[in-house]
N, C-alpha and C positions, 0 to 999 in steps of 0.2 A: 147342217147349220142353214139358218134363213139366208135368201140374199141379202135383206138388211143387215146382218151381222157379218157379212162377208165384205159387203160394200163399207162399214163403219171400220173394218181391221184393215181393208185397203187405206181409207182415209189417213188413218193412224199413222201407218208406215209412211203415207206422203208427206205429212205434217213431220214426221221425224227427218226423214232422209232427203225429201224433194222430188223424189223420183222412186218409181216402181218398174219391176219388168215382170212380164207374163210369166216366163218360165219360172222367176222365183216364186210367183203368188201360187202358181199351179202347184209347185211343191210343198208350200207352207202352207196352203188351204185344202190341200187334198181333193182337189176337184181338176175337171178335164181343163185344157187350153180355152174350150169355147164358152164355158161358164164364167171364166175369167175376163174373158174378151166381152160377153154380154154386161158384166158387171162395170166394165169400164166405159161401156158405151153408155151406161143408165148415167154414170157419175159424171161422164162427159155432157150429157144432154143436160144436167142441172148445173153445169158450169164449175162444179167441184174439183174438176183435172182436166190437164189437156191431153188428148192422147198425141203419141210420138211413135215413131217406129220400134217395135217391139215393147212397147209398154206406156207409161203415161208420167207427164210431170206435174207439178202444182200449177193452177192456172196463173196467168200472168198478171202483176199487181198493177198499181198504178205506175205511171211512167217515170215518177219521181221516187218510186221506192228502192232504197239502196241497202241490201242485206250486208251485215257484218261480215270481215272474212272468215270467222270460224263457223259462221252460219252455213257462209258458199264452200267451205271447204269439205264440205262432208256430202256435198251433191256430187254425182258423176265422177266419181273418185277415180273408178278405173277408168273411163273414157277420158279423163283429165291427164293421166299417167300416158297415156297411148298417145294421146295429141302430142304432150311434152317430149316424148320419146322421137317422134317425126320431126318436130321442130328443132329440136336440137342438133339433129343432124344436118340440117341445112346451114348451121353458123359455122364460117370457117375459122381456125386458128389465126390468130395475131390480126385479127379485125376490130373495130369500134361499132360494139353491140348496145342498143338501147331496148330496155325492158321494162314496159308499162308494170303497173300495177295489177294485183290480181291473183286469184289461186291458180290459175293455170300457168301464168308467167313465173310463178313461184315455183310450179312443179317442172318448168324449163329451167330454172335457175339450178335445180339439182343436178340434171343431166349436164349442165355446161361446167360446172366445176373443175373437170378435168381436162377439157381444153386448153390448151396452152397459148399464152401470150394475147388473150382477151383484153380491152378496154372496156368497163360495162358502165353504161351511165343508165341510171334507175331512179325513178321517183317512187320507190316501194319499200317500204320498211322492211317488210317479209324477203323480198329478194336481197336485199343488204345484208339481212341476216345470214342467209344462206351461202353466201360468198363468204362473209366473215367467220363461220363456222369452218370453211374449206380453204382456207390461205392457200397462195401461192405466190412464190416471189414474183413471177413473170407476171403477174395480173394487176391491174389498176381498176378499182371500182370506185367511181364517184356516184353519192347520194345528193339528189337536189335536197335545196331546203323548202319550206312550205309550211303549209296547214295541214292537219292529219284529219284525212276522210274517213267513214266507216270502214272502207274497204283497203285502209291503211296506206292511201296515196297521199303522196305530199303535192299540194297543189298551191295555186296563189301567186304573187307577185313574184317571191322569192324561187319559185320552180321555174317561173316562166324566164326571169332573168338568167339562170343557170343554165337552160337547155338553148336559148336562142345564141347563133352563133357556132354551134355545134355542127358538126357533120361526120355522121353516122354511117358507117356500110350497111346496117342491118336494124330496124326496129321490130323486135317482137311484142306485138300489140294484144291485148286481152279485151274482150269486150262484154258489155252486157247483154247487148241482143245485136240481131241483123237481120235485115230484111229488104227486098229489092227495092223499095220507093227510099226508104229512111236510110239505109247505110249500115254501118258499124256504129252503134249508139250506147250511150249511157244513161243513168238515170240522175248524174251529178253535173251540173252545168260548169262549175269549177274545173273538174275533173276533165272534162270534154276539152276545155281551152289548153288544159296540160297537156292533153293527148295529141291534139292538132298541133302543137309545137313538136312534138317528138316526133309527127309521120313528117312534119315540113323538114325536120334536119335529117331524116332518112334517105338513102339512095334507094333501099329496097324495103317494102314493108312486107312482113311475114304476121298475117292474124292467125292466132289460135283458139278456136273456138269450138267445143262439143256441140253436136246436135241440138240440144236443148235450146242454143241461142238464136236458132233460126225462127223467125216469126215474132221475137219478143222486140219490142221498140222502147227504148227509153227517151226522155223528152230532149236529149240533145244529140246531133250528129257529128262523130268525129271525122268520117270520111265516107265518100261513097264506095260501094263493092268494088266499082272499075279502078280506084286508087291502090287496090291490094294486088300485089304483086305474086304472091303463095298464100293460099289459105287453107291449113291444115283443120281437120275436123275429124269425126271418129265415125264407123261403119254403122251408126244408128241412125245417122241422116237419109233419107228417104230418096228414093230415086229423082222424084220431081224438083225437090229441092237441090240436090245435085247436080242436075240438069241446069238448074236456074243459076246457079253459083258457078257453072264452069263456063257459062256464056259471058260472067263478066269480070271473073277475076283472072289472073295470070295464068295460074295454076292452080288446079284443087288437089290437095293431096289428102286422100281419106286414110286414115289409121286403122286399122285392126284392133279390136279390143279382145283380148284373149279369153277364148271360150264363151263368148257370148255372139249374140247376133247371127244372123244367116251367113256371113261371111267369116266366121270365125275358122273356118277350114283353111284360111288363105295366109294366117298368122304362121309364126315360126314356132317351133317347139320351146318350151318354157316361158318363161314370164313375158319377155318382150313379144309382141305382136309385131306383124309386118304393115305395109301401107300400099297402096295403088294410088297413083296420078292419072289425073283427068285433065287434059290440057286446056287451056283457054286461047284465047285469040292472040296473046302477042307472048314474045320470049322475055326470060328474065336475066340480066347478069349473063348474056352470052349464051345461054343455054335453050335448048328447045321447048318451046311451052308444051 
């Protein structure tokens, strides 16, 4: 197969899934690891993709581009599941928890359905559906009103009015992107306003973001990196990015994605992977950072 043919196949998979892994391409294209990496280098030089640890993702789009929920749900699915498991382990029973909109927070909600005594506040239709499908008599779920965005978030004056005055123990925040200068960002101006209100209502901010969010910048900043008490990402995050994040957030938790990446051997047996923590400069909730 010619290089041009391989690269077109790589781009076709990238258009369908939003990301590609070197190991998977080696197997599907029946070529060497070095050949795949050369193809990725060539495509990156053309601006057709953005290389990340272990593979590549679609190039960053306009800062106001907001993919729909269904489109985002197929991207980095394994990474999001690993992040969601680690985030859910940070939520204590009988606490007030906020969940913002997003595919990762919807995955977190699935892991929280068995946690007793939660009071959940969300502006996400998908998150509310997860809890509705797994009812518990000891759980309360409050869904804000508002206008619906492409990511199935409820935003606007009604959402803000229902959030203001609340006091949440923990907010689990999903983000479109994160960067040293811009902080945590979103491409939707109204959604950023609602997210900022949720952040202000929370005693502890937990950000759930897979490694592809690093370096992506939406038009509006939700919060600076330093506001984050715990950032949970996956083992695809490269060492330089981990170091930059660990300097700015309270705690950096890196979830192992089972069967992938150089850190896969650190995961537990079975479907669930493990995670490792990288301390920041400040403790959170009485724990050592």
